[in-house]
C-alpha positions in Angstrom: -185.9 -40.1 -44.0 -184.5 -36.7 -43.4 -186.3 -33.7 -44.7 -184.6 -31.6 -47.4 -183.9 -28.0 -46.6 -186.9 -25.7 -46.8 -185.1 -23.1 -48.8 -186.0 -24.7 -52.1 -188.3 -22.3 -53.8 -190.0 -23.2 -57.1 -192.3 -21.0 -59.1 -195.1 -22.6 -61.2 -196.4 -20.4 -64.0 -199.4 -21.8 -65.9 -202.9 -20.6 -66.8 -204.5 -24.0 -66.1 -205.4 -24.7 -62.4 -205.2 -28.5 -62.9 -201.5 -28.1 -63.8 -200.9 -26.2 -60.6 -202.6 -29.1 -58.7 -200.4 -31.7 -60.5 -197.2 -29.8 -59.6 -198.5 -29.5 -56.0 -199.0 -33.3 -55.7 -195.6 -34.0 -57.3 -193.3 -31.4 -55.6 -195.0 -30.4 -52.3 -194.8 -32.6 -49.1 -196.9 -35.8 -49.8 -198.6 -38.5 -47.8 -197.0 -41.9 -47.3 -199.5 -43.4 -49.8 -198.4 -40.9 -52.4 -194.8 -41.7 -51.8 -195.5 -45.4 -51.9 -197.4 -44.9 -55.1 -194.4 -43.2 -56.6 -192.1 -45.9 -55.4 -194.4 -48.5 -57.1 -194.3 -46.5 -60.2 -190.5 -46.4 -60.1 -190.3 -50.2 -59.6 -192.6 -50.7 -62.6 -190.6 -48.3 -64.6 -187.0 -49.4 -63.7 -187.6 -53.0 -62.4 -187.8 -54.7 -59.0 -184.2 -54.0 -58.2 -185.0 -50.4 -57.8 -187.1 -51.1 -54.8 -184.0 -51.3 -52.7 -183.4 -47.6 -53.4 -186.7 -46.0 -52.6 -187.5 -42.6 -54.1 -186.8 -39.9 -51.6 -189.2 -37.2 -52.5 -187.8 -33.8 -51.6 -189.8 -31.0 -50.1 -190.1 -27.8 -52.2 -191.8 -24.6 -51.4 -194.1 -23.8 -54.3 -195.4 -20.5 -55.5 -198.1 -20.2 -58.1 -198.8 -17.7 -60.9 -201.4 -18.0 -63.6 -200.0 -15.2 -65.9 -196.6 -13.9 -66.8 -197.2 -10.6 -65.2 -198.1 -12.2 -61.9 -194.9 -14.4 -62.1 -192.8 -11.3 -62.7 -194.2 -9.7 -59.6 -193.5 -12.8 -57.5 -189.9 -12.9 -58.7 -189.4 -9.3 -57.9 -190.8 -9.7 -54.4 -188.6 -12.8 -53.8 -185.5 -10.8 -54.7 -186.5 -8.0 -52.3 -187.0 -10.6 -49.6 -183.7 -12.4 -50.4 -185.6 -15.7 -50.9 -185.1 -16.1 -54.7 -186.7 -18.9 -56.7 -184.3 -21.6 -57.8 -186.5 -23.1 -60.5 -189.5 -21.9 -62.5 -191.8 -24.2 -64.5 -193.4 -22.0 -67.2 -196.2 -22.9 -69.5 -195.6 -21.8 -73.2 -199.2 -20.6 -73.9 -200.9 -18.4 -71.4 -203.6 -16.4 -73.1 -204.4 -13.6 -73.0 -201.1 -12.4 -71.4 -197.5 -13.0 -72.1 -196.4 -16.3 -73.6 -193.7 -18.4 -72.1 -190.9 -16.8 -74.0 -191.8 -13.3 -73.0 -192.4 -14.4 -69.4 -188.9 -16.0 -69.2 -187.3 -13.0 -70.8 -188.9 -10.7 -68.2 -188.1 -13.0 -65.3 -184.5 -13.3 -66.4 -184.2 -9.5 -66.6 -184.9 -9.5 -62.8 -183.1 -12.7 -61.8 -180.9 -14.2 -64.5 -179.8 -17.1 -62.3 -183.2 -18.7 -62.0 -183.4 -22.2 -63.7 -186.4 -22.3 -66.2 -188.3 -25.3 -67.5 -190.6 -24.5 -70.4 -193.7 -26.8 -70.3 -195.4 -27.2 -73.6 -197.7 -29.6 -75.4 -196.9 -28.1 -78.8 -194.0 -27.4 -81.0 -194.5 -23.7 -80.5 -191.0 -22.6 -81.2 -187.9 -24.2 -82.6 -184.7 -24.1 -80.6 -183.3 -21.7 -83.1 -186.2 -19.3 -82.6 -185.8 -19.5 -78.8 -182.1 -18.8 -79.2 -182.8 -15.7 -81.1 -185.6 -14.6 -78.8 -184.0 -15.0 -75.4 -180.5 -15.3 -73.9 -179.3 -17.5 -71.1 -180.1 -20.8 -72.7 -177.7 -22.6 -70.3 -180.5 -22.1 -67.7 -183.3 -23.3 -69.9 -184.9 -26.8 -70.4 -188.0 -27.8 -72.4 -190.4 -30.3 -70.9 -193.1 -31.9 -73.1 -196.6 -32.3 -71.8 -197.8 -34.7 -70.5 -194.8 -35.0 -68.3 -193.8 -37.9 -66.1 -193.9 -37.3 -62.4 -190.5 -38.8 -61.7 -189.0 -36.7 -64.5 -190.5 -33.5 -62.9 -189.0 -34.5 -59.5 -185.6 -35.3 -61.0 -185.6 -32.0 -63.0 -186.6 -30.0 -59.9 -184.0 -31.6 -57.7 -181.2 -31.4 -60.4 -182.0 -27.8 -61.2 -182.2 -26.8 -57.6 -178.8 -28.5 -57.0 -177.4 -26.8 -60.1 -178.6 -23.5 -58.7 -177.1 -24.2 -55.3 -173.8 -25.3 -56.9 -173.9 -22.2 -59.0 -174.3 -20.0 -55.9 -171.5 -21.9 -54.1 -169.4 -21.4 -57.2 -170.3 -17.7 -57.3 -169.3 -17.4 -53.6 -166.0 -19.1 -54.3 -165.5 -17.1 -57.4 -166.3 -14.0 -55.4 -163.7 -14.9 -52.8 -161.2 -15.7 -55.5 -162.1 -12.5 -57.3 -161.5 -10.6 -54.1 -158.1 -12.3 -53.8 -157.4 -11.6 -57.5 -158.5 -8.0 -57.1 -156.2 -7.6 -54.1 -153.3 -9.2 -56.0 -154.1 -7.3 -59.1 -154.2 -4.1 -57.1 -150.7 -4.9 -55.7 -149.5 -5.8 -59.2 -151.1 -2.7 -60.6 -149.4 -0.5 -58.0 -146.0 -2.1 -58.9 -146.9 -1.7 -62.6 -148.0 1.9 -62.1 -144.7 2.7 -60.3 -142.8 1.1 -63.2 -145.0 2.8 -65.8 -144.7 6.2 -64.2 -140.9 5.9 -64.0 -140.8 4.4 -67.5 -142.9 7.2 -69.0 -141.5 10.0 -66.9 -138.0 9.2 -68.0 -136.6 12.0 -70.1 -134.6 9.4 -72.0 -136.2 7.3 -74.7 -136.8 3.7 -73.6 -138.1 0.6 -75.4 -138.6 -3.0 -74.4 -138.1 -5.7 -77.0 -138.4 -9.5 -77.1 -135.2 -11.6 -77.5 -133.8 -12.7 -79.8 -136.4 -11.4 -82.4 -136.2 -7.8 -81.3 -139.9 -7.2 -81.5 -141.0 -4.0 -79.7 -143.5 -4.6 -76.9 -143.5 -1.2 -75.1 -142.1 2.3 -75.6 -142.3 5.4 -73.4 -143.4 8.9 -74.3 -139.8 10.2 -74.7 -139.3 7.4 -77.3 -142.4 8.5 -79.2 -141.2 12.1 -79.3 -137.6 11.3 -80.1 -138.2 8.8 -82.9 -141.4 10.4 -84.2 -143.4 7.2 -83.8 -146.6 6.7 -81.8 -146.8 3.8 -79.4 -149.3 2.0 -81.7 -146.9 2.4 -84.7 -143.8 1.2 -82.8 -145.2 -1.9 -81.0 -144.7 -5.0 -83.1 -141.8 -3.6 -85.2 -138.7 -5.7 -85.7 -135.3 -4.7 -87.1 -136.4 -5.9 -90.5 -139.6 -3.7 -90.4 -138.3 -0.7 -88.4 -138.2 2.4 -90.5 -134.9 4.2 -90.6 -132.4 1.5 -89.3 -129.2 2.1 -91.3 -127.6 -1.3 -90.5 -130.0 -4.2 -89.8 -127.2 -6.7 -89.6 -125.4 -4.7 -86.9 -128.7 -4.4 -85.0 -129.4 -8.1 -85.1 -125.9 -8.8 -83.9 -126.6 -6.7 -80.9 -129.8 -8.6 -80.2 -127.9 -11.9 -80.4 -125.4 -10.6 -77.8 -128.2 -9.5 -75.5 -129.8 -13.0 -75.8 -126.5 -14.4 -74.7 -126.7 -12.2 -71.5 -124.3 -9.4 -72.6 -125.0 -5.7 -72.1 -124.6 -3.2 -74.9 -123.2 0.4 -74.9 -123.0 1.6 -78.5 -123.8 4.3 -81.0 -126.2 4.0 -83.9 -127.6 6.0 -86.8 -131.3 6.2 -87.8 -133.1 8.0 -90.6 -135.9 9.2 -88.4 -137.8 12.1 -89.8 -139.6 12.5 -93.1 -136.9 14.9 -94.2 -134.6 11.9 -94.5 -132.0 13.4 -92.2 -129.6 11.0 -90.5 -129.6 11.3 -86.7 -127.1 9.9 -84.3 -127.9 8.1 -81.0 -126.0 6.5 -78.1 -127.9 3.6 -76.5 -127.6 1.3 -73.5 -129.2 -2.1 -73.6 -129.6 -4.7 -70.9 -131.2 -8.2 -70.9 -134.2 -8.7 -68.6 -136.9 -11.3 -67.9 -140.6 -10.6 -68.3 -143.0 -13.4 -67.4 -139.9 -15.6 -67.5 -139.4 -14.7 -71.1 -136.1 -13.1 -72.4 -136.5 -9.4 -73.2 -134.2 -6.4 -73.4 -134.7 -2.8 -72.3 -133.0 -0.1 -74.4 -132.3 3.5 -73.3 -131.5 6.0 -76.1 -129.9 9.4 -76.0 -129.6 11.5 -79.1 -126.1 12.8 -79.9 -126.8 14.3 -83.3 -125.8 17.8 -82.3 -122.8 16.6 -80.5 -121.7 14.5 -83.5 -122.3 17.4 -85.9 -120.4 19.8 -83.7 -117.5 17.3 -83.5 -117.6 17.0 -87.3 -117.8 20.8 -87.7 -114.8 21.2 -85.3 -112.8 18.6 -87.2 -113.8 20.3 -90.5 -112.9 23.7 -89.1 -109.5 22.5 -87.9 -108.9 20.9 -91.2 -110.0 24.0 -93.1 -107.9 26.2 -90.9 -104.9 24.1 -91.5 -105.6 23.9 -95.2 -106.1 27.7 -95.2 -102.8 28.3 -93.5 -101.2 26.0 -96.1 -103.0 27.7 -98.9 -102.0 31.1 -97.6 -98.4 30.1 -97.3 -98.4 28.6 -100.8 -100.1 31.7 -102.2 -97.6 34.0 -100.5 -94.6 32.2 -101.9 -96.4 31.8 -105.2 -97.1 35.5 -105.4 -93.4 36.2 -105.0 -92.6 33.8 -107.8 -95.4 35.3 -110.0 -94.2 38.8 -109.2 -90.8 37.9 -110.6 -92.2 36.0 -113.6 -94.7 38.8 -114.6 -92.2 41.5 -113.9 -89.3 40.1 -115.9 -91.6 39.2 -118.7 -92.9 42.7 -118.9 -89.4 44.1 -118.7 -88.5 41.9 -121.7 -91.7 42.9 -123.6 -90.8 46.6 -123.5 -87.4 46.0 -125.2 -87.5 47.7 -128.6 -85.2 45.1 -130.2 -87.3 42.1 -129.2 -88.0 39.7 -132.1 -91.7 39.3 -133.0 -91.8 35.6 -132.4 -90.2 35.9 -129.0 -92.6 38.8 -128.2 -95.5 36.4 -129.0 -94.1 33.7 -126.8 -93.5 36.1 -123.9 -97.1 37.3 -124.4 -98.3 33.7 -123.8 -96.1 33.5 -120.7 -97.6 36.7 -119.4 -101.2 35.4 -120.0 -100.4 32.2 -118.3 -98.9 34.1 -115.3 -102.1 36.1 -115.0 -104.2 32.9 -114.9 -101.9 31.6 -112.2 -102.4 34.9 -110.3 -106.2 34.5 -110.5 -105.8 31.0 -109.0 -103.7 32.5 -106.2 -106.3 35.1 -105.4 -108.8 32.3 -105.0 -106.5 30.5 -102.6 -106.2 33.7 -100.6 -110.0 34.2 -100.6 -110.3 30.7 -99.2 -107.7 31.3 -96.5 -109.4 34.7 -95.7 -106.2 36.6 -96.5 -107.1 38.2 -99.9 -107.6 41.9 -100.2 -111.2 43.1 -99.8 -112.8 46.4 -100.2 -115.8 46.2 -97.9 -118.7 48.6 -98.5 -122.4 48.6 -97.5 -124.3 46.4 -100.0 -128.0 46.2 -100.6 -128.4 42.6 -101.5 -131.7 43.1 -103.4 -130.0 45.5 -105.8 -127.1 43.1 -106.2 -129.3 40.2 -107.0 -131.3 42.3 -109.4 -128.1 43.2 -111.3 -127.0 39.6 -111.2 -130.3 38.2 -112.4 -129.6 38.3 -116.2 -126.2 36.6 -115.6 -127.9 34.0 -113.3 -130.5 33.3 -115.9 -127.9 32.7 -118.6 -125.9 30.5 -116.2 -129.0 28.3 -115.4 -130.1 28.2 -119.1 -133.5 27.4 -120.5 -133.4 23.8 -119.4 -134.0 24.6 -115.7 -136.3 26.9 -113.8 -134.8 29.7 -111.7 -136.9 31.1 -108.9 -135.6 34.3 -107.1 -137.0 35.6 -103.9 -135.3 38.7 -102.6 -137.6 41.3 -100.9 -136.5 45.0 -101.1 -136.6 45.7 -97.3 -133.7 43.5 -96.3 -130.9 45.0 -94.2 -127.6 45.8 -95.8 -124.4 43.8 -95.3 -120.9 45.1 -95.2 -118.8 43.1 -97.6 -116.7 43.2 -100.7 -119.2 43.3 -103.6 -117.2 41.1 -105.9 -116.9 38.4 -103.1 -120.7 38.3 -102.5 -121.2 38.0 -106.3 -118.7 35.2 -106.4 -120.5 33.3 -103.6 -123.9 33.6 -105.3 -122.5 32.6 -108.7 -120.6 29.7 -107.2 -123.6 28.3 -105.4 -126.0 28.8 -108.3 -123.5 27.3 -110.7 -123.0 24.3 -108.5 -126.7 23.8 -108.2 -127.1 24.0 -111.9 -124.4 21.4 -112.5 -126.0 19.1 -109.9 -129.3 18.9 -111.9 -129.1 15.7 -114.0 -132.5 16.4 -115.6 -134.7 19.5 -116.0 -135.2 20.8 -112.5 -135.6 24.0 -110.4 -133.2 26.2 -108.5 -134.4 28.5 -105.8 -132.4 31.5 -104.7 -134.1 32.9 -101.5 -132.7 35.8 -99.5 -134.2 36.6 -96.1 -133.4 37.9 -92.6 -133.1 35.7 -89.6 -132.4 36.3 -85.9 -130.1 33.6 -84.5 -130.6 32.9 -80.8 -128.0 31.6 -78.3 -129.6 28.2 -78.5 -129.7 28.1 -82.3 -126.1 29.3 -82.5 -125.0 26.2 -80.6 -126.0 23.9 -83.5 -123.1 25.1 -85.7 -119.5 25.6 -84.6 -119.1 28.9 -86.6 -122.5 30.3 -85.7 -123.1 33.1 -83.3 -126.2 34.9 -82.0 -127.4 38.1 -83.8 -129.2 39.3 -86.9 -128.1 37.7 -90.1 -128.9 37.8 -93.8 -129.5 34.3 -95.1 -128.8 33.4 -98.7 -130.3 30.0 -99.6 -129.7 28.2 -102.8 -131.8 25.1 -103.2 -131.7 22.6 -106.1 -133.9 19.6 -106.9 -130.9 17.5 -107.9 -129.8 14.1 -106.7 -128.4 15.4 -103.4 -124.9 14.9 -102.0 -123.9 11.3 -101.0 -122.9 10.9 -97.3 -119.3 9.9 -98.3 -118.9 13.1 -100.3 -120.5 15.5 -97.9 -117.6 15.9 -95.5 -115.2 17.0 -98.3 -117.3 19.5 -100.3 -115.5 22.5 -98.9 -112.0 21.0 -99.3 -109.9 23.0 -101.8 -109.4 21.3 -105.2 -112.0 18.6 -104.3 -114.5 18.2 -107.1 -116.8 15.5 -108.5 -116.7 17.1 -111.9 -114.9 15.6 -114.8 -111.2 16.5 -115.2 -110.9 19.9 -116.8 -114.4 21.1 -115.8 -113.7 22.5 -112.4 -110.9 23.7 -110.1 -112.6 22.5 -106.9 -112.2 26.0 -105.4 -115.8 27.3 -105.8 -117.2 26.1 -102.5 -113.9 26.4 -100.7 -113.7 30.1 -101.7 -117.4 30.7 -100.7 -116.6 29.1 -97.3 -113.6 31.3 -96.9 -115.5 34.5 -97.8 -118.3 33.6 -95.3 -115.9 33.0 -92.5 -114.0 36.2 -93.4 -117.2 38.2 -92.9 -117.8 36.4 -89.5 -120.6 34.3 -91.1 -120.9 30.6 -91.9 -122.4 28.1 -94.4 -124.8 25.3 -93.6 -125.7 22.4 -95.9 -128.9 20.4 -95.9 -129.1 17.5 -98.4 -131.3 14.4 -99.1 -130.1 11.9 -101.6 -132.5 11.8 -104.6 -134.3 14.9 -103.4 -131.9 17.9 -103.5 -129.6 20.1 -101.6 -129.8 23.5 -99.9 -126.8 25.7 -99.2 -127.5 28.5 -96.6 -125.0 31.3 -96.2 -125.4 33.4 -93.1 -123.8 36.9 -93.2 -124.1 39.5 -90.4 -126.4 42.3 -91.1 -124.9 45.9 -91.3 -124.0 48.3 -90.0 -120.8 47.3 -88.4 -118.2 49.7 -86.9 -116.1 51.5 -89.5 -112.5 50.2 -89.8 -109.4 52.0 -90.8 -108.6 51.1 -94.4 -105.0 51.6 -95.5 -104.2 53.1 -98.9 -104.0 50.4 -101.6 -102.0 51.0 -104.7 -104.1 50.9 -107.9 -103.9 49.0 -111.1 -101.1 50.6 -113.0 -100.2 47.7 -115.1 -100.4 49.1 -118.6 -96.9 49.1 -120.1 -97.7 52.1 -122.3 -98.8 54.3 -119.3 -95.5 54.7 -117.5 -94.6 57.8 -115.4 -91.6 59.9 -116.1 -88.2 58.5 -115.0 -86.9 59.2 -111.6 -84.7 62.1 -110.8 -82.0 60.1 -109.1 -84.2 59.6 -105.9 -82.7 57.0 -103.5 -85.0 54.1 -102.7 -84.4 51.5 -99.9 -85.7 48.1 -101.0 -86.3 45.5 -98.3 -87.2 42.1 -99.8 -86.1 38.6 -98.7 -87.0 37.0 -102.0 -84.0 37.4 -104.3 -86.1 37.1 -107.5 -88.5 39.8 -106.5 -85.7 42.0 -105.2 -83.8 41.7 -108.5 -87.0 42.5 -110.5 -87.8 45.6 -108.4 -84.2 46.8 -108.5 -83.9 46.3 -112.2 -87.2 48.1 -112.9 -86.3 51.1 -110.7 -82.7 51.4 -112.0 -83.8 51.3 -115.6 -86.0 54.3 -114.8 -83.4 56.5 -113.2 -83.7 55.6 -109.5 -80.9 54.8 -107.1 -81.5 51.6 -105.3 -80.2 50.0 -102.1 -81.5 46.4 -101.6 -81.4 44.5 -98.3 -83.0 41.2 -97.3 -84.3 41.9 -93.8 -85.7 44.6 -91.6 -82.7 44.7 -89.2 -80.4 45.1 -92.1 -82.6 47.9 -93.4 -82.3 49.7 -90.1 -78.6 49.3 -90.2 -78.4 50.9 -93.6 -80.8 53.6 -92.6 -78.8 54.5 -89.6 -75.5 54.3 -91.4 -76.7 56.7 -94.1 -78.5 58.9 -91.6 -81.8 58.3 -93.3 -80.7 59.6 -96.6 -83.5 57.8 -98.5 -86.4 59.3 -100.4 -88.7 56.2 -100.1 -88.7 52.8 -98.3 -90.2 49.9 -100.2 -90.5 46.8 -97.9 -92.2 43.4 -98.0 -94.6 42.9 -95.1 -93.5 39.4 -94.1 -89.8 39.4 -93.3 -87.3 37.1 -91.5 -85.4 37.6 -88.3 -88.4 38.5 -86.2 -89.1 42.0 -87.5 -91.9 42.7 -90.0 -92.2 45.4 -92.6 -94.8 47.1 -90.4 -92.3 47.1 -87.5 -89.7 48.6 -89.8 -92.1 51.3 -91.0 -93.0 52.3 -87.5 -89.3 52.8 -86.5 -88.5 54.7 -89.7 -91.6 56.9 -89.5 -90.7 57.7 -85.9 -87.4 59.1 -87.1 -88.7 60.7 -90.3 -92.5 61.2 -90.2 -92.8 62.6 -93.7 -91.0 59.7 -95.5 -93.2 57.8 -98.1 -93.4 54.1 -97.1 -94.7 51.4 -99.5 -95.4 48.0 -98.0 -95.9 44.9 -100.3 -97.7 41.8 -99.3 -98.7 38.5 -100.9 -101.7 38.3 -98.5 -103.8 41.5 -98.0 -104.0 44.7 -96.1 -105.7 42.7 -93.4 -102.3 41.6 -92.1 -101.3 45.2 -91.8 -104.4 46.0 -89.7 -103.7 43.1 -87.4 -100.0 43.7 -86.8 -99.4 47.5 -87.2 -100.3 50.6 -85.2 -103.0 53.0 -86.3 -100.4 55.5 -87.3 -98.6 53.0 -89.6 -101.9 51.9 -91.2 -102.9 55.5 -91.9 -99.5 56.6 -93.3 -98.4 53.6 -95.3 -99.5 52.4 -98.7 -100.0 48.7 -99.5 -99.0 47.2 -102.8 -100.4 43.7 -103.5 -98.4 40.9 -105.0 -98.1 39.9 -107.7 -97.4 43.4 -109.1 -95.8 44.5 -112.4 -93.4 47.2 -113.5 -96.1 49.8 -114.3 -97.7 49.4 -110.9 -94.4 49.8 -109.1 -93.3 52.8 -111.1 -96.6 54.7 -110.9 -97.1 54.0 -107.2 -93.6 55.1 -106.3 -93.8 58.2 -108.5 -97.0 59.3 -106.9 -95.7 58.7 -103.4 -92.6 60.8 -104.2 -94.7 63.5 -105.8 -97.0 63.4 -102.7 -100.0 62.4 -104.8 -102.7 60.4 -102.9 -103.0 56.9 -104.4 -106.4 55.7 -105.6 -108.3 53.1 -103.5 -108.2 50.1 -105.8 -106.7 46.6 -105.7 -103.6 46.0 -107.8 -104.4 43.6 -110.6 -101.7 43.5 -113.3 -102.7 43.2 -116.9 -101.0 43.6 -120.2 
């Protein structure tokens, strides 16, 4: 019989010396008689057949402790000596010291691997009580006294073997753990490299499962761009993701990725709490993670680019519409000049029947309404006459307040914020009033139920970076006029058209569709711009940016005043000779008839070259030249004036235009601008007669815009 290894250490903890003696006889090296006795006991217990397999009593090294404190000391010493106990047989009751439960708890605190056998003759504690009192019940067995010797031997041998197997397992686990740690370290290095690259990317990236589209990872750029934390984003799907504008299109993209395709598309999201729609371009590629289909997405925001493109298209469209409107207005002014002029000439006839006089009065009133519409078109196209002065916006708003309150009415709240220390702006006062009234009026009409309108005026400094967000913007100091309503907002399909002339969502007959278009034209004429911010169901803000004054003074030509009263006509002419240069036959006929009826000699030509030919043929024998600004055959009225004034500097020159004096500033020399008088179409008989008479009499004309009236 071979001897078992001598490294089997067992601790006996009992306050009774005889118990220690019993364990010594059972577990320590025994005499042959003792072994035989045990074999006889086994045969009696299991039958004669067991005699062929004799009990091989193992050899154990026993240590003895009579109290729990002594047992704890022995366990501590064994751990220091690296000869730990494999098994401890512990008595339950050991007065006056610790009981078995406390002893086991203390021992396990030092060596939790030790296998424990609780020896007790009583039902001291239930298993439930032991479970709640100590941990590590996998290493605990209860042995009832009196115990059988064979049972003790088998327990000792089994528990020692269990301890040995546990140590072997721990060794193997340690080796495996080292391998796992090494592999984990390698994987972590790879993962760290990916994570660093993933998180350091300036482009937003997200990883999703396929085909569900469930987010499993996002990088920091994604969190910033989409205003979602990693915790909020992970687990979202197209159905639950906030702000996806088209779920069906998104799921179609996921299906394509699941089929192995790659994506390169654009998308829209409602990202921020403001509800603003933002535009993105994304690239998506299918990948495998743990052999499962996934997709990686890379997002790049293109909102500013899209907005600038939209603004550029809008600007081009508005410029084209403005040119068209200006052309229409110019030709329309010629027509209205003839209509108003001949109507007034008819009205001054003394033999005119009363019913015909009444009808012609209606024609005159309708013509004036048409002239007002033409002025609005010219304002939109930035070619209307303006008298720009320095304006204190706080004083202007204060004067407008009663009118604004009446406009809003008692059903809505009007809030005005306009501090007194704002810088001045250089603009036409009537135009700024029109902008404010248009925006407040639109805001009021947008309110479907009692709401609030805020008119806030402030100063803002626009940086180079901020100026890049809007096509018409530029850096500098600006006055900002904001009009905000709490209405239903502007639908996305309507927003691109709000500045189009004649576009309106109002019922037929309740709006011309020129209010916002005119405001847009005024802002651009002043080198400013308008921005719109809207949220459906929450309201809209129009922000008008106007450059702060002062600006360099500009040469302002003389503008003929309003001389339209038919009862306020000057004396007839004294046979002065006037050269009329007008390519529109209706206007030429009206002016010729008016002047001839009042005693003037008239020569009428239809182009500037023809006028020069007449001038040279008659050696400049004219007292005044009255020319249209826009002329055919490549020579304008300003060009004609420059040539005539070169030959005869003191000659009065009157230039008429269906646009404004701005055209004269852009196309004529400083001398022509300073020495010519501008007459705005449509004009009437009184305006023509008074202006010409004053020029002939060398009287300086008043600085006012011609606006004919009855």
